[in-house]
N, C-alpha and C positions, 0 to 999 in steps of 0.2 A: 449812560454807563457803558464803558468799553473795557473789554478784556482782551489783550493781545497774547498770542501764543503761536506755536508753530507745529506743523505736521511734516516732519522731514524737512525738505527744502521749501515748503509752502508757508509763507507768512499769512497768518490768519488773525481775525479779530471777531469776537462776539460783540455785536452792537445791539443794545436794547432799544426796541421801538417803544418801550413803556413797561412799567411794572406796577400796576395798580395796587395801592395800599388800602387798608381799612379806611372807610367802610365800603370801598369799591371792589374788594376781593369777592369773587363769586362764591356762593354757597356750594359746598360739596354735594349737597342734595340736588343741585341742578345738573350735575355731571353724572352722578351715579344714582339712577332712579329706578323705582319698581318697573317702569315700562321698559327699561334697558336691561332688566334682569338682576337688579340689585335691590332686594327687599330693604325697607326702611330699617328694620331691626338689625339686619346684617351690617348696614352702613354705620348705625349707631354703635354697635358692638366693636367694629373695627376702629372707629374714631376713639372710643374710650380706651381700647387696649394699645393702639399703635399711633394714634394721631395727636397725642399730647393734649387732648381735649379741644383741638381746633375744629371749627365748623366750616371753614372757608378754604378755598384752593388758592395758593399763591401763584397766580396765572401770569407768567411773564411772556413777553414776545421777543424772543432771542434770535436775532438774525445773524447768520454766519457770513463773514466776508473773507474771501480767500484770493490771494494773489497767485494766479496760475501763469504758466509761461505764455498763455494767449492773452493775458490781461486779467484785471480784477473781476471777480464774480460774486454775486450775492445770492445766498440760499434763503429764500423767503424774505418778505419785505414788510411785514407788520400791517397795522391798521391804517397807517398814514394820518395825515393831518385832517382836522375838521371832522373827525368821526363822531357821529351822534347816535349811532345805532344802539349803544348800551346806556343812553341817557347823557345829558349835557355834562354831568360831573366827571365823566371819564375823558372828555375831549382834551383838556390840557395835559392829561397823563400819558398820551400816546402821540405818535407821529414824530418820533425822535431820530429815525434812521438817517435822514438826510444830514442833519447836524452831526450825527455820530460819524458818518462816513468822512465828512470834512475834518472833524477833529482827529480821526484816526489816520489822516494823511492820504486817503484815497484820492485819486485824481478828480479835479473839479468837473471834468466831463462825465464822470460817473462810471459805473462798471460796464464792461463789454458784454456781460451776460447776467441774466437773472434766471435762477434755477428754482422752480416751484416744486415743493414736495407734493402739493395738491392745490386745488383752486378754491378753497374756502376763503371767505372774505378776509379773515385775520392773517392770512398768509400772502395775499396778493394786492390788497388795497393800497399798500404803500407804493406800489409801482404805477398806480393809475388814479390816485385819489382826486387829482385836479381835473380830470376829464381829458388830460393829455398824458402821454408817457412821461413818468418821472425821470426816466433814463432814456432819452430819445435815441441814443446810438446803440443801445443794448439789444441783443437777441434774447429770447426767452426760451426755456425748455420746460416742458411738462409731458407727462406720459400720454401717449396717444389715446388710451382709454379714458383718461381724464377729460381731454378735449372733446371727445365724442359724447361723453355722458352729459357734460354741461351744455353742449350745443344742441342736444336733442330736445326740442321744444315740446315733444309729446310726453316727456317724463313728468310724472306727477310730483312736482316740487313747488313750494311756495315761491312766488316771484321774487321776494326779498332775498331768498337764498340763491336764486339763479342769477340775479342781476349783476352782482360783482364779477362773477366768472365770465359772463357774456361780455361785460365791458372790457375785461382784460383781453379776452380772445379778439375782440374787435379792434382794440387800440394797438395791440402788437401785430395783428394782421399776418403778413408773410414772415415777419420776424419771430413769430411763435413757431418753434420747431418741435413737433410731436416726436417723442422718443419711446424706446422700448426698455425693458429691464435688461440688466447685464451688459450695458454698453458704456464706453468711455465717451462722455459728451463734451468734455474739455480735458486737456492734459491733466491727469491725476484725479479726475472727477468722474465717478462711476455711479450708475443707477442700480438700485437694489430693490427687488420685489417686496412690497409692504402693503399690498392692496387689502381693502376691507373697510377701513375708515372711509375712504372713497374708492370708486372703481379703479382709479389709477394712482392711488397713494403710493409714494415712492420714497424710499430712504436713499440718502446720498453718501457714498463712501469716498472719503479723501484718502489717498494713498501715495506716499513718497518716501523713498529711502528706508523702507522697512517699517515706517510708522503709519498708523491709520487713525481715522476718526470717522465714526458712523453717525450721520445726522438723521435722526429717526422721525422728524416731523411730529405728527400727532399719534404715533404708535402708543404712547401713554401720556397721561396728564399729571399723575400724582404718585408718590411712593406707595400709597395704598393699593394702586392698580398693579404695581409690580408684585406685591405680595399676593395679589389675587388676579392673575392674568385673564381669568374668565369674565371679569367685570367689564361691562361695555358702557358706552355713553349714548345719549340720544342722537349724536351726530355720526355714529357708525352706520354707514349705508348697508353693509353686509355684515351682520353680527358674527356669524360663524367664521367668516374669512378674517375679520378683524382680530378675533381671538387667536386663530391659528397663526396669523402673521406676527402678532405680539409675542406669543410664546416662542416661535422660531427665532425671532430677532433677539429676545432676551436670553435664550439658550446659547445662541452664537456669541453674544457679547460676554456672557458670564464664562463660558468655557474657554474663550480665547483672550480673556481680559482685554477686550476691545473697547477703547474709550468711546463714549457715546455723548452726543449732543442732543438734548431734548428741548424742543422749542418752547414748551410751556412750563418747564421746571424753573425754580427760582434762579435768577441771574447768577452765573452765565449759562446755566443749564448743562454744564460739563460734569461727567461722572463715570463711575464704573458700576457695572451690574454684578451682583454676587448672588449665588444660589442660597436660598434659605428655606429649608424644608421642601414643600411642594411648590414654593413660589420663589420670589427673588427680592433683593433689597437694593436700594440705591445708595451709593457712597459718593458724595460730591467730591470733585477734585478741587484742591485749594487753588485760589487765585489771588 
């Protein structure tokens, strides 16, 4: 699936690396758990009142490709081909980014840059799934705190969580450029502080000719989480900071009608955020 659009003078495309359908959609109860501060009864009540009875999360892998004056760049790269981590049934449903780039008319040589919102497997494996760089000429950008965190072998993390990040760091080598928040890493491509989900989790702001798009990575997964910004997931490394970042970004997007790209929302993951009571609501943009 491909959706082309523009941000000012920037030609962009959302390219899906996959959109698992039933029965492969993950249960909401795996994302919003008692251990992450969401009691079972609270989740059930929210689903009954606002979730139209659904019990699963429509978890897309929506990669943004943007033609910058320096060349094409990809923001996050999906799970990549031959992925078995969620069971063999999902393998044929993901790994579509490469074909999508070709279909969308991006150069056969690949992007000049890969921008990672963070180094979780479902955002980076598409760039390294074969054991070699998928885009051999590309430089990569990730926040410096992200690189430090995943490189620290004393951190108490399961090996299966750490391995993909370490592989990406190793394969990109000197072409992985640690960055800070609030900088322009490519023409019209800026980093925005969104830490908490991971220590260096980064939102990416595209800005050209008065138009903007904020790519928020894993700041939120589902419209239920917009209505309840305090809801966390088991994958948020710093619970309090993830909530603070989510609320700050949602407030900014709502108050300035700033278009948002959400990596895991249903394809293409483009929408507006609106205030609703003490929380927020998601309004998908037509495509």
